[in-house]
C-alpha positions as CSV (number, residue, x, y, z in Angstrom):
1,M,-11.3,71.0,6.7
2,Q,-13.6,69.2,9.1
3,H,-13.3,66.2,11.3
4,W,-15.7,64.1,13.4
5,I,-14.8,62.0,16.5
6,L,-16.9,58.9,16.8
7,P,-17.0,56.4,19.7
8,R,-15.1,53.3,18.5
9,E,-17.8,50.9,19.7
10,S,-20.6,52.9,18.0
11,P,-22.6,50.8,15.6
12,G,-22.4,52.1,12.0
13,R,-25.7,53.2,10.6
14,A,-24.9,52.7,6.9
15,T,-26.1,49.5,5.3
16,I,-23.9,47.1,3.3
17,D,-25.1,44.2,1.2
18,C,-23.8,40.7,1.8
19,A,-21.8,40.4,-1.5
20,R,-19.8,43.6,-0.7
21,A,-19.3,42.6,2.9
22,A,-17.9,39.2,1.7
23,H,-15.6,41.0,-0.8
24,L,-14.2,43.3,2.0
25,I,-13.8,40.4,4.4
26,A,-12.0,38.3,1.7
27,S,-9.5,41.1,1.2
28,V,-8.5,41.3,4.8
29,G,-5.0,39.8,5.2
30,S,-4.4,39.5,1.5
31,A,-0.7,39.6,0.4
32,E,-1.8,41.4,-2.8
33,P,-0.9,45.1,-2.3
34,A,-4.1,46.5,-3.9
35,A,-6.6,43.9,-2.6
36,F,-7.7,45.6,0.7
37,A,-8.0,49.1,-0.8
38,Q,-10.0,47.6,-3.7
39,G,-12.3,46.0,-1.2
40,V,-12.8,49.4,0.5
41,L,-13.5,51.0,-2.9
42,D,-16.1,48.4,-3.7
43,T,-17.8,48.8,-0.3
44,V,-17.8,52.6,-0.2
45,G,-18.4,53.0,-3.9
46,H,-21.7,51.3,-3.6
47,H,-22.9,54.4,-1.6
48,F,-21.1,57.3,-3.5
49,P,-18.4,57.7,-6.1
50,V,-14.8,57.2,-4.9
51,H,-11.9,57.1,-7.4
52,H,-8.9,56.1,-5.3
53,C,-8.1,54.5,-1.9
54,T,-4.9,54.3,0.1
55,V,-4.3,52.8,3.5
56,F,-1.4,54.1,5.6
57,A,0.0,53.0,8.9
58,Y,1.1,56.1,10.9
59,P,3.7,55.3,13.6
60,T,4.3,58.3,15.8
61,E,7.5,60.2,15.1
62,R,8.3,58.1,12.0
63,A,7.4,58.2,8.4
64,P,4.1,56.4,7.5
65,V,4.0,53.1,5.6
66,M,1.6,52.5,2.7
67,V,-0.3,49.3,3.5
68,S,-2.6,49.1,0.4
69,G,-3.6,51.3,-2.5
70,A,-5.9,51.0,-5.5
71,S,-7.8,53.0,-8.1
72,A,-11.3,52.3,-9.3
73,D,-10.2,52.6,-13.0
74,G,-7.3,50.2,-12.4
75,S,-4.6,52.9,-12.8
76,R,-1.5,52.8,-10.6
77,C,-1.4,56.5,-9.6
78,T,-1.7,55.7,-5.9
79,A,1.8,54.1,-5.9
80,P,3.9,57.2,-7.0
81,A,1.7,59.6,-5.1
82,G,2.0,57.4,-2.0
83,E,5.8,57.2,-2.4
84,A,6.0,61.0,-2.7
85,Y,3.8,61.4,0.4
86,V,6.0,59.1,2.5
87,R,9.2,60.7,1.3
88,R,8.3,64.4,1.4
89,F,4.9,65.4,2.5
90,Y,3.4,63.4,5.3
91,R,4.4,66.0,8.0
92,R,2.3,68.6,6.1
93,D,-0.9,66.5,6.0
94,G,-4.0,67.3,8.1
95,N,-4.1,63.6,9.1
96,R,-0.8,64.0,10.8
97,S,-2.0,66.7,13.1
98,I,-4.9,64.6,14.2
99,V,-2.6,61.6,14.8
100,D,-0.2,63.7,16.9
101,R,-2.8,65.4,19.1
102,D,-5.7,63.1,19.8
103,A,-5.3,61.9,23.4
104,H,-8.3,59.6,23.2
105,A,-7.1,57.6,20.1
106,L,-7.8,54.1,21.4
107,R,-11.4,54.9,22.2
108,H,-12.4,56.8,19.1
109,V,-12.5,56.7,15.3
110,V,-12.0,60.0,13.5
111,V,-13.4,60.9,10.1
112,H,-11.5,63.7,8.5
113,H,-12.6,65.7,5.4
114,M,-10.0,67.8,3.5
115,A,-10.4,69.2,0.0
116,A,-7.4,69.7,-2.2
117,D,-7.8,73.5,-2.3
118,E,-7.6,73.5,1.5
119,I,-4.0,72.3,1.5
120,A,-1.8,75.2,2.3
121,D,1.4,73.8,1.0
122,P,1.4,74.3,-2.8
123,E,4.0,71.6,-3.6
124,Y,2.2,68.9,-1.6
125,R,-1.1,70.0,-3.2
126,H,0.4,69.8,-6.7
127,V,2.3,66.5,-6.4
128,C,-0.2,64.4,-4.5
129,Y,-3.4,66.0,-5.7
130,A,-3.4,68.2,-8.8
131,V,-1.1,65.9,-10.9
132,N,-3.5,63.0,-10.3
133,G,-6.7,65.0,-10.8
134,I,-7.8,64.7,-7.2
135,A,-10.0,67.3,-5.7
136,D,-11.2,65.9,-2.4
137,R,-10.4,63.4,0.4
138,L,-12.3,61.7,3.2
139,C,-10.3,59.7,5.7
140,V,-11.1,57.2,8.5
141,L,-8.4,57.3,11.2
142,A,-8.1,54.9,14.1
143,A,-5.4,53.9,16.5
144,V,-4.6,50.2,16.6
145,A,-2.1,50.4,19.5
146,P,-0.5,53.2,21.5
147,G,1.6,55.2,19.0
148,Q,0.2,53.3,15.9
149,W,-2.6,54.7,13.8
150,L,-4.2,53.5,10.5
151,G,-5.7,55.8,7.9
152,V,-8.1,54.7,5.2
153,N,-8.1,57.5,2.6
154,L,-10.8,57.9,0.0
155,Y,-10.1,60.3,-2.9
156,R,-12.4,61.9,-5.4
157,N,-11.4,63.3,-8.8
158,R,-12.2,66.7,-10.2
159,S,-14.7,65.1,-12.5
160,H,-17.1,65.0,-9.5
161,E,-18.3,67.6,-7.0
162,R,-16.7,67.7,-3.5
163,Y,-18.1,65.2,-1.0
164,S,-21.5,66.3,0.2
165,A,-22.7,66.5,3.8
166,G,-24.9,63.4,3.0
167,E,-21.9,61.4,1.7
168,T,-19.7,62.3,4.7
169,G,-22.6,61.2,6.9
170,V,-22.7,57.8,5.1
171,L,-19.0,57.4,5.7
172,R,-19.4,58.2,9.4
173,G,-21.8,55.3,9.4
174,L,-19.3,53.0,7.6
175,A,-16.3,54.2,9.6
176,P,-16.4,51.7,12.5
177,L,-16.5,48.8,10.0
178,L,-13.7,50.2,7.9
179,A,-11.6,51.0,10.9
180,Q,-12.0,47.4,12.3
181,A,-11.4,45.8,8.9
182,A,-8.2,47.9,8.4
183,A,-6.9,47.0,11.8
184,Q,-7.5,43.3,11.1
185,H,-5.8,43.6,7.7
186,Y,-2.8,45.4,9.1
187,G,-2.5,42.7,11.8
188,L,-2.8,39.8,9.3
189,A,-1.3,41.0,6.0
190,P,2.3,39.8,5.4
191,R,4.7,42.7,5.9
192,R,8.3,43.1,4.9
193,G,10.8,43.8,7.6
194,S,12.1,47.2,8.7
195,V,14.1,49.3,6.2
196,P,17.4,48.3,7.8
197,E,16.4,44.6,7.7
198,R,15.5,44.9,4.0
199,L,18.8,46.7,3.2
200,R,20.8,44.0,5.0
201,A,18.9,41.3,3.1
202,A,19.4,43.0,-0.2
203,A,23.1,43.5,0.3
204,P,24.7,41.6,3.2
205,A,28.0,43.4,2.5
206,L,26.6,46.8,3.7
207,T,28.4,48.2,6.7
208,E,26.3,49.3,9.7
209,R,27.0,52.9,8.9
210,E,26.0,52.5,5.3
211,V,22.7,50.9,6.5
212,Q,22.1,53.8,8.9
213,V,22.7,56.3,6.1
214,L,20.6,54.5,3.5
215,A,17.7,53.9,5.9
216,L,17.5,57.6,6.8
217,L,17.7,58.6,3.2
218,A,14.9,56.1,2.4
219,E,12.7,57.9,5.0
220,G,13.1,61.2,3.1
221,V,15.8,62.7,5.3
222,T,18.2,65.1,3.5
223,V,21.9,64.6,3.4
224,D,22.4,67.5,5.8
225,G,19.7,66.0,8.1
226,V,21.4,62.6,8.0
227,A,24.7,64.2,8.9
228,A,23.1,66.0,11.9
229,Q,21.4,62.8,13.2
230,L,24.5,60.7,12.9
231,G,27.0,63.3,14.0
232,V,29.1,63.2,10.8
233,K,30.0,65.6,8.0
234,P,27.7,65.8,4.9
235,T,30.6,64.8,2.8
236,S,30.9,61.6,4.8
237,V,27.2,60.9,4.3
238,V,27.6,61.2,0.5
239,T,30.6,58.8,0.7
240,Y,28.5,56.2,2.7
241,R,25.6,56.7,0.4
242,N,27.6,56.1,-2.7
243,R,29.3,53.0,-1.3
244,G,25.8,51.7,-0.3
245,Y,24.4,52.4,-3.7
246,H,27.3,50.5,-5.3
247,R,26.7,47.5,-3.0
248,L,23.0,47.6,-3.8
249,G,23.6,48.0,-7.6
250,I,21.6,51.2,-7.8
251,H,22.4,54.8,-8.7
252,S,19.8,57.1,-7.3
253,R,17.5,57.7,-4.4
254,R,14.5,56.8,-6.6
255,E,16.0,53.4,-7.1
256,L,16.6,53.2,-3.3
257,Y,12.9,53.9,-2.6
258,A,11.9,51.2,-5.2
259,R,14.2,48.7,-3.5
260,V,13.2,49.1,0.1
261,L,9.8,50.8,0.0
262,G,8.2,49.3,-3.2
């Protein structure tokens, strides 16, 4: 794993043609979930092969939110992989350690390089990388406000070699542009309300305790973890969960994720 810290105001040294710049600019603020990530793929893919892109917002001390995701071949693998990342694996990711420790966030852009075989956690490596044929990742990280980061992740499949030193150098040149575009997109793109707001909108009959339980479950917290946070017994959590599922017309946590995170 490697990362490079760049001055935020540093002019990028990579070139971009007008058509690709126009495509990227047009994607900023789009309500279409894949549009911005597709614009990034088109921009970076002109310089070197990239197969998938995801953009995550990283609020400190909370689960990340997937802002955009796309694949160069039109597949939808970024959605289930992103869902698993948010639910189960984000705390194990190298990006998270950078987000949590960089004291100069607002003045810098960080480029982070992590190959799949450098991921220590075998379950995370398998579910988010191996299953989807991903071998390598480059990421541009930037803070948009105190306690709020954005990450633009660029994944390469096993069909290609790992990102080279030359390619990571090109991305360092593009990083200020991508960071600024992502920040503008995040500020302009329509976003759904918080998880509790979405739950109340989906089922107004939910009680406040049911909303609390379901919101924590949607963030990937275990039943025992919910019980500890709310100061109730695990059996009570199961009761609130089941009542909430009934009001929402769902039967599983997967359906809950689809309802409030999809």
